[in-house]
C-alpha positions in Angstrom: -70.5 -22.4 147.8 -69.0 -19.1 146.4 -66.5 -17.4 148.6 -67.4 -13.7 149.3 -64.4 -11.3 149.0 -64.2 -7.9 150.6 -63.3 -5.5 148.0 -62.2 -1.8 147.7 -62.2 -0.2 144.4 -60.2 3.1 144.6 -61.6 5.5 141.7 -65.1 6.1 140.7 -64.4 6.9 137.1 -65.0 4.9 134.1 -63.2 1.5 135.1 -63.7 2.0 139.0 -67.4 2.7 138.9 -68.2 0.0 136.6 -65.8 -2.3 138.4 -67.2 -1.7 141.7 -70.8 -2.4 140.5 -70.0 -5.3 138.9 -68.0 -7.0 141.7 -71.1 -6.4 143.7 -73.2 -7.9 141.2 -71.4 -11.2 141.1 -71.8 -11.2 145.1 -69.1 -9.6 146.7 -68.9 -6.8 149.5 -67.6 -3.7 147.7 -66.5 -0.2 148.9 -65.9 2.4 146.0 -63.6 4.9 147.3 -62.9 8.7 145.8 -61.2 11.6 147.3 -64.0 13.9 145.5 -66.6 14.3 148.2 -69.0 15.6 145.9 -68.8 12.4 143.6 -69.4 10.4 146.5 -72.3 12.3 148.0 -73.9 12.0 144.3 -73.3 8.4 144.2 -74.7 8.0 147.5 -77.7 9.9 146.5 -78.8 7.9 143.7 -76.6 9.5 140.7 -74.8 7.3 138.2 -72.2 9.9 136.7 -71.4 8.4 133.3 -73.3 7.1 130.6 -73.2 3.4 130.4 -75.8 0.6 129.6 -76.9 -1.3 132.7 -74.8 0.7 135.0 -77.8 2.6 136.4 -79.7 -0.7 137.1 -76.8 -2.3 138.9 -76.2 0.9 141.0 -79.7 0.9 142.0 -79.8 -2.8 142.8 -76.8 -2.9 144.8 -76.3 0.7 146.3 -76.2 0.7 150.2 -76.3 -3.1 150.3 -73.2 -5.0 148.8 -72.3 -1.8 147.2 -70.9 1.3 149.6 -69.3 4.5 148.5 -66.9 6.2 150.8 -64.1 9.1 150.7 -62.4 7.4 153.6 -59.5 4.9 152.2 -58.2 4.2 155.5 -61.2 2.7 156.7 -61.9 0.6 153.5 -58.2 -0.5 153.4 -58.4 -1.9 157.0 -61.4 -3.9 156.0 -60.5 -5.3 152.5 -59.1 -8.6 151.3 -58.1 -6.9 148.0 -57.8 -3.3 146.7 -58.1 -2.4 143.3 -56.5 0.7 142.3 -58.7 2.3 139.3 -57.5 5.7 139.4 -56.5 8.0 136.3 -53.2 7.6 134.6 -53.3 10.4 132.1 -50.6 11.2 129.6 -48.0 13.6 130.2 -46.3 15.8 127.9 -43.6 13.5 126.9 -46.2 10.8 126.2 -45.4 8.8 129.3 -48.2 7.6 131.6 -48.5 9.9 134.8 -48.5 7.4 137.6 -48.4 10.0 140.4 -52.0 9.1 141.2 -51.2 5.3 141.5 -48.2 6.3 143.7 -50.4 8.6 146.1 -52.9 5.8 146.4 -50.3 3.1 147.1 -48.7 5.3 149.8 -51.9 5.9 151.4 -52.9 2.1 151.5 -49.4 1.5 153.1 -50.3 3.7 156.2 -53.4 1.8 157.0 -52.8 -2.1 156.1 -53.4 -4.2 159.3 -53.6 -7.5 157.6 -52.5 -9.5 154.5 -54.3 -7.8 151.3 -53.8 -8.0 147.7 -53.2 -4.9 146.1 -54.6 -5.1 142.2 -53.6 -2.8 139.3 -56.9 -2.2 137.5 -55.6 1.3 135.9 -53.9 0.8 132.6 -50.3 1.0 133.4 -46.6 0.4 131.8 -44.8 -2.6 132.4 -42.7 -2.4 135.8 -45.6 -0.4 137.7 -46.2 -3.5 139.8 -42.9 -3.6 141.0 -42.7 0.2 141.5 -46.0 -0.1 143.7 -44.3 -2.9 145.8 -41.4 -0.6 146.5 -43.7 2.2 147.4 -45.4 0.1 150.1 -42.1 -1.3 151.4 -40.6 2.3 151.6 -43.7 3.2 153.6 -42.7 0.5 156.2 -45.1 -2.6 155.0 -43.6 -5.8 155.7 -43.3 -7.8 152.6 -45.3 -10.6 153.8 -48.4 -8.4 154.5 -49.2 -7.8 150.6 -48.8 -8.9 147.1 -49.3 -6.9 144.1 -51.1 -8.3 141.0 -51.9 -7.0 137.6 -55.6 -7.6 136.4 -56.0 -5.2 133.4 -59.4 -4.2 132.3 -60.7 -4.7 128.6 -63.7 -2.6 128.8 -65.3 -0.7 125.9 -67.0 2.5 126.8 -70.6 2.1 126.1 -70.5 -1.6 126.7 -68.3 -1.7 129.8 -70.8 -3.7 132.1 -71.5 -6.5 129.5 -67.8 -6.5 128.7 -67.0 -6.8 132.5 -69.6 -9.6 133.2 -69.0 -11.4 129.6 -65.4 -10.9 129.2 -63.4 -12.4 126.1 -60.8 -13.3 129.0 -59.7 -12.4 132.5 -56.1 -11.7 132.8 -54.5 -12.2 136.3 -50.8 -11.3 136.4 -49.2 -12.6 139.8 -45.9 -14.0 141.2 -47.4 -15.4 144.1 -49.8 -18.4 144.2 -51.6 -17.0 147.3 -52.5 -13.7 145.6 -53.6 -15.4 142.4 -56.0 -17.6 144.4 -57.6 -14.4 145.9 -58.4 -13.2 142.3 -59.5 -16.7 141.1 -62.0 -16.5 144.2 -63.2 -13.0 143.2 -63.8 -14.0 139.5 -65.1 -17.5 140.3 -68.9 -16.6 139.5 -67.8 -15.9 136.0 -65.2 -18.6 135.3 -67.3 -21.4 136.8 -70.5 -20.0 135.2 -72.8 -19.8 138.3 -73.4 -16.1 137.8 -75.2 -16.6 134.4 -77.7 -19.0 136.3 -79.2 -16.0 137.9 -82.5 -14.6 136.7 -81.2 -11.2 137.0 -78.1 -11.8 135.3 -76.8 -9.1 132.7 -77.5 -10.9 129.2 -74.5 -11.5 127.0 -72.5 -14.0 125.0 -71.4 -16.2 128.1 -73.5 -18.9 130.0 -72.9 -21.8 132.3 -72.0 -23.8 129.5 -69.2 -21.4 128.2 -68.1 -19.3 131.1 -65.3 -16.7 131.1 -61.8 -17.9 130.4 -59.2 -16.9 133.0 -55.5 -16.5 131.9 -52.7 -16.5 134.6 -49.5 -15.0 133.7 -46.5 -13.1 135.3 -47.2 -9.4 136.3 -45.1 -8.0 133.6 -46.7 -10.1 131.1 -50.3 -8.9 132.3 -49.0 -5.2 132.0 -48.0 -5.8 128.6 -51.0 -7.6 127.4 -53.2 -4.5 128.1 -50.9 -2.1 126.1 -50.2 -4.5 123.4 -53.7 -5.2 122.8 -55.0 -1.6 122.6 -52.0 -0.8 120.4 -52.8 -3.4 118.0 -56.4 -2.5 117.8 -55.5 1.0 117.1 -53.1 -0.3 114.5 -56.2 -2.1 112.7 -58.1 1.1 112.6 -55.1 3.2 111.3 -54.5 0.4 108.6 -57.9 0.3 107.4 -57.8 4.1 107.3 -54.9 4.2 105.3 -56.6 1.6 103.1 -59.5 3.9 102.8 -57.3 6.6 101.4 -56.0 4.2 98.7 -59.7 3.4 97.7 -60.7 7.0 97.4 -57.5 7.6 95.2 -58.7 4.5 92.8 -62.7 4.8 93.2 -62.6 1.5 95.1 -65.1 0.8 98.1 -63.3 0.5 101.2 -66.3 -1.4 102.8 -65.9 -4.0 100.2 -62.3 -4.4 100.9 -62.8 -4.5 104.5 -65.4 -7.1 104.1 -63.1 -9.2 101.8 -60.3 -8.8 104.5 -62.5 -9.7 107.3 -63.7 -13.0 106.0 -60.1 -14.3 106.5 -60.2 -15.9 110.0 -56.7 -14.7 110.5 -57.7 -11.2 110.3 -61.3 -10.9 111.3 -63.6 -8.1 110.7 -63.7 -6.1 114.1 -61.9 -2.8 114.0 -61.9 -2.7 110.3 -64.3 0.3 110.0 -62.8 3.3 108.4 -63.6 6.9 109.7 -62.1 9.9 111.0 -59.7 8.0 113.6 -59.8 6.7 117.0 -60.1 8.6 120.1 -61.3 8.3 123.8 -59.4 7.8 126.9 -57.5 4.7 126.1 -56.2 4.4 122.6 -54.1 7.7 122.0 -53.0 7.4 125.6 -52.3 3.5 125.6 -50.3 3.8 122.2 -48.3 6.7 123.3 -47.4 5.2 126.5 -46.4 2.0 125.0 -44.1 3.8 122.4 -42.5 5.6 125.3 -41.9 2.5 127.4 -40.3 0.8 124.2 -38.3 3.9 123.6 -37.0 4.0 127.3 -36.0 0.4 127.1 -34.2 0.9 123.7 -36.6 -1.2 121.9 -37.3 0.3 118.2 -41.3 0.4 117.8 -41.5 3.0 115.2 -44.6 1.3 113.7 -46.5 3.0 116.7 -45.5 6.6 115.5 -47.0 5.6 112.3 -50.2 4.5 113.9 -50.3 8.0 115.6 -49.6 9.8 112.5 -52.1 8.3 110.3 -54.8 8.8 113.1 -54.1 12.4 113.1 -53.9 12.8 109.3 -57.3 11.2 108.9 -58.9 14.0 110.7 -57.0 16.5 108.7 -58.2 14.7 105.5 -61.8 14.9 106.5 -61.5 18.7 106.9 -60.2 18.9 103.5 -63.3 16.7 102.2 -65.3 19.3 103.9 -63.6 22.2 102.2 -63.7 20.4 98.9 -67.5 19.9 99.2 -68.1 23.6 100.2 -65.5 25.3 98.0 -64.7 27.7 101.1 -65.3 27.5 104.8 -65.2 31.0 106.2 -68.8 31.9 107.1 -70.4 28.7 106.4 -73.0 27.1 109.0 -72.3 23.6 109.5 -74.7 21.2 111.4 -72.7 18.3 113.4 -74.1 15.1 114.5 -71.9 13.7 117.2 -69.6 14.9 119.9 -68.4 11.8 122.1 -65.6 9.6 120.6 -67.8 6.8 119.8 -71.5 6.0 120.0 -72.9 4.6 123.3 -70.9 6.9 125.6 -70.8 10.6 126.7 -67.0 10.4 126.8 -65.5 13.4 124.8 -61.8 12.8 125.7 -59.7 13.0 122.6 -62.7 12.7 120.6 -62.1 13.1 116.8 -65.5 15.1 116.7 -64.4 17.8 119.2 -61.0 18.0 117.2 -62.7 18.6 113.9 -65.1 21.2 115.5 -62.3 23.3 116.7 -60.6 23.0 113.3 -63.8 24.0 111.6 -64.3 27.0 114.1 -60.7 28.1 113.7 -61.5 28.1 109.7 -64.2 30.5 110.3 -67.3 28.3 110.3 -70.1 28.4 112.9 -71.1 25.1 114.2 -74.6 23.8 115.6 -74.1 20.2 117.3 -76.2 17.5 118.7 -75.2 14.4 120.4 -77.5 12.0 122.4 -75.2 11.8 125.5 -72.3 14.0 125.1 -73.5 17.7 125.0 -73.1 18.3 128.8 -69.5 17.5 128.8 -68.6 19.2 125.5 -69.7 22.4 126.9 -66.6 22.4 129.0 -64.5 22.6 125.9 -66.7 23.9 123.4 -68.8 26.7 125.2 -71.8 28.3 123.5 -70.6 31.4 121.6 -71.4 33.0 118.3 -69.8 30.3 116.6 -70.8 27.5 118.7 -74.3 26.4 119.4 -76.2 23.1 120.7 -79.4 21.5 119.2 -82.2 19.6 120.7 -82.2 17.1 117.8 -80.4 16.1 114.8 -83.0 18.0 112.7 -82.4 21.2 114.6 -78.7 20.8 114.1 -79.4 20.6 110.3 -81.6 23.5 110.3 -80.3 26.2 107.7 -76.9 24.3 107.7 -74.7 24.5 104.4 -73.9 20.8 105.4 -74.5 18.3 107.8 -71.5 16.4 109.3 -71.8 12.9 110.9 -68.7 12.5 113.3 -70.0 9.9 115.8 -71.4 6.6 115.2 -74.6 6.6 117.2 -77.0 3.9 116.2 -80.0 6.3 116.4 -78.4 8.6 113.4 -79.0 5.6 111.1 -82.6 6.0 111.5 -82.6 9.7 110.7 -85.5 10.8 108.2 -83.2 11.7 105.3 -85.9 13.6 103.5 -86.6 15.8 106.4 -82.7 16.3 106.7 -82.8 17.5 103.1 -85.7 19.8 103.7 -83.8 21.4 106.8 -80.4 21.9 105.1 -79.7 25.2 103.0 -77.5 22.9 100.6 -78.3 19.1 100.3 -74.9 17.7 101.6 -74.1 15.2 104.1 -70.5 14.4 104.9 -70.3 11.1 106.9 -67.1 10.3 108.9 -68.3 7.3 110.1 -69.8 5.6 107.0 -73.5 5.1 108.7 -75.4 5.1 105.7 -75.7 3.4 102.0 -74.6 5.8 99.7 -77.7 4.7 97.3 -79.9 5.4 100.3 -78.7 9.1 100.7 -78.4 9.9 97.0 -82.0 8.5 96.5 -83.2 11.2 99.1 -81.7 13.8 96.9 -78.6 14.5 99.0 -74.7 14.7 97.8 -73.4 12.2 100.2 -69.5 12.2 100.9 -68.2 9.4 103.2 -64.6 7.6 103.9 -63.1 5.4 101.2 -66.1 5.3 98.9 -67.1 7.3 96.0 -69.0 10.5 96.4 -72.7 9.5 95.8 -74.6 12.4 94.0 -78.3 13.0 94.4 -80.6 11.2 91.8 -81.7 14.0 89.4 -85.4 14.5 89.0 -85.4 14.4 85.2 -83.2 11.2 85.2 -85.8 9.6 87.3 -88.6 10.6 84.9 -86.5 9.0 82.2 -86.0 5.7 84.2 -89.8 5.7 84.8 
C-alpha cells in the first residue's frame, strides 16, 4: 500500500505550482505556500496563473482536496513530513545565483519545526547550498536530529512540465542520510514502482507500469552539480549547432542536413541540435552563468561556458543583421513579429530572445506589431503599447502591411499558417524565420522570400519560370 506523505511546497511559480499539483496527483497531501496573498487567493479561486499543458486539469482535480493553498508557512511546517523549497534564485549582477529567498525560507522553517522533517532543495541552486541551508537551521536553534536537507533538482521543460514531472527521464535524490533518502523514495514511489500509471486518469506519457521512472541516489553535492551541469551541457549543444549554422551560411550548406547527420550518431543524439536565435527562459541563461560563477569561485577554469554565453548573444545580433540585409535599412520599417515567449508552449518571456530582438528593432527605428498565442499579457510589462509597439489578435493581423514578417518563437500553430494569405497581407513578400519552422521550398512556392538560420535564402518562384516549366 502506498505511503501517503504530508508535503509542503514553498513557492507557487513554475516549479512550485507544478510540483505541488503533481505530488497531489500521485496521492500525497500537499500544501502550496506563497507569501503573496493575492496569488494564493487566485489559486484558491480557481486560477492557474501559468500556461502549462495539463496543469489546469490537475489543479481542478485536486484543489481543496489533496491540494491546499496557504500563505501561512508556520502552520504548513508544523504539519509536514517534507518541505520542498521552490522559490526563485534570480541571477545577481555578478552572475551568482541570489539565494536570499532560499535563506529566508530556511530561517522561517527553523522557527516552526516541531518534529523530524526533511527539507528539500527543489529550486536550482549551486553546489554547497545544501550545507548553507543546514547551517541556517542550526543557527536558528534547530537541533541536528530534527531535520535533514536533501537535494532533489527538477528537470522540467516549460510547456511540458507536468508530463516531465510525471514521466521523468530520471529522479535525482541527493542525500547524505538514509532516513531522508527513504522519505523521498516514499514520495516518488508511485512513479518508480509504476503504480501511478495504472490509473485511468493518469497523465499520458512514455512511462508505464513495465517501464517506471528511474531513481538515482547520490550525495547532496553531486545532485546539486547534476542540475547545473545538465542545463549547461544542453545550452552548449544549442550554442554549438548555432555556431555550425554560421559555418553553413558561409558555405551555402544546410544546417538541418548537418544536424540530421550528427544526430544519427547515438553518442550525440538529435535533441537540442536545432539552430535558431539562441536559448532563453528562466533556466539556461541563469544556470550557465551561475555554474560558471561557482567554477570561478572555486578556481576551476571553465572558460568554455563563457563561449557558450558569447555565441548565444551573438546569435541574436546575427539575426538582426539578417533583417537589415533583407530590408536594406531598418529605420521607418514596419515589422510583423510572431512569437514573444522564449519557446513555444509557454507564456514565459524571461530572457526571451524574441523580446531582446524586438527591443533592438525598436531602437533601430522600426515599428513592431506582434502576436503570441500565450505570451502577450506578460509582454505588455516590458514592451508596453506605444507608437512603435502594438499587439495583434492573430498572425495575419501582425503581418498586415508589414515590410517583413519575423518568426521568433517555435509555436507549433505557426507551422499551419496559410502562406498565401500571409503574402497578401504583407507589403513586401519577405519572411525571416529565426526558428526554421518551414521548408524553404514551401515558402518560396507561395511567392515569399524566405530567410532562415543556417540554410540558403529561398527566393520566390517567378511566375514566368513557372509558365516555362508548365
